[in-house]
C-alpha positions, -999 to 999 in steps of 0.1 A, spaced: 798 687 9 826 666 24 848 641 4 869 621 26 905 608 15 904 578 -6 862 575 1 847 606 -7 819 592 -38 814 604 -75 782 626 -77 774 624 -111 757 652 -138 729 671 -118 718 706 -123 712 723 -85 676 738 -99 664 702 -104 666 708 -66 652 739 -61 626 747 -83 610 782 -87 593 797 -113 611 811 -134 641 794 -121 666 816 -100 688 792 -80 725 802 -78 750 779 -66 779 796 -42 806 769 -37 829 780 -13 861 757 -10 871 755 25 903 731 11 917 729 -19 897 711 -47 916 691 -71 913 666 -98 931 640 -75 909 647 -42 874 652 -68 868 688 -73 836 700 -94 834 693 -134 811 715 -157 796 716 -190 810 751 -206 778 769 -217 755 737 -201 740 770 -182 721 780 -216 705 745 -216 667 732 -204 663 713 -171 667 681 -171 652 671 -143 624 679 -111 631 664 -77 595 661 -61 584 658 -22 553 655 -13 551 649 26 574 617 29 572 609 -5 599 616 -34 602 615 -71 626 620 -99 604 641 -128 620 636 -162 611 672 -180 638 668 -208 655 641 -231 684 661 -236 714 637 -229 742 645 -198 774 659 -213 800 637 -222 828 635 -196 852 641 -223 840 679 -229 839 689 -193 862 713 -174 874 706 -141 872 735 -115 903 733 -99 900 754 -64 922 770 -38 912 767 -2 889 803 4 879 804 -31 844 810 -43 826 790 -75 793 804 -82 772 791 -110 735 793 -123 713 766 -114 704 750 -146 746 743 -149 751 710 -155 782 699 -132 792 665 -115 821 658 -89 844 627 -96 854 607 -64 881 613 -35 907 587 -45 935 611 -32 950 611 4 938 641 14 900 652 17 882 677 -1 852 698 21 835 725 7 804 746 18 776 751 -6 748 778 -4 721 782 -26 702 815 -30 667 818 -52 650 848 -60 624 858 -33 603 878 -65 600 841 -80 577 812 -70 592 785 -51 577 752 -54 556 739 -24 570 707 -35 605 713 -35 627 689 -11 635 721 11 609 736 31 610 760 62 581 759 84 562 789 94 582 796 125 613 799 105 626 836 113 650 842 78 623 852 49 652 872 30 662 904 22 643 935 10 
């Protein structure tokens, strides 16, 4: 996740479970700050307690066709209730896939780089309509 100085774009409110659908929902996000993430350079913002709410949307892929399916009419949080998650380089931010979050644009003179890992529980059913699929030749199958 790269936000270059002055041009790093905004990523509006979303839930990571939108993109990693499983039954039951199990995605957990591990967000590693590779550089300091500040309010000025586009750190993450979250809705406290929002992980207890519903999944609002599901991103679907059928071959080359993609769509966003509306699941719940719960509105996205108002930015005024969001809490910034400033992080120092090397920090780990970990959160549930239902947590609504966004990142503001980078208007500063310094970059904000991060590495994100999304993990789902192998005991859940991972949807064949998720945007990320691996073919049968991919050697990694999880942990016992």
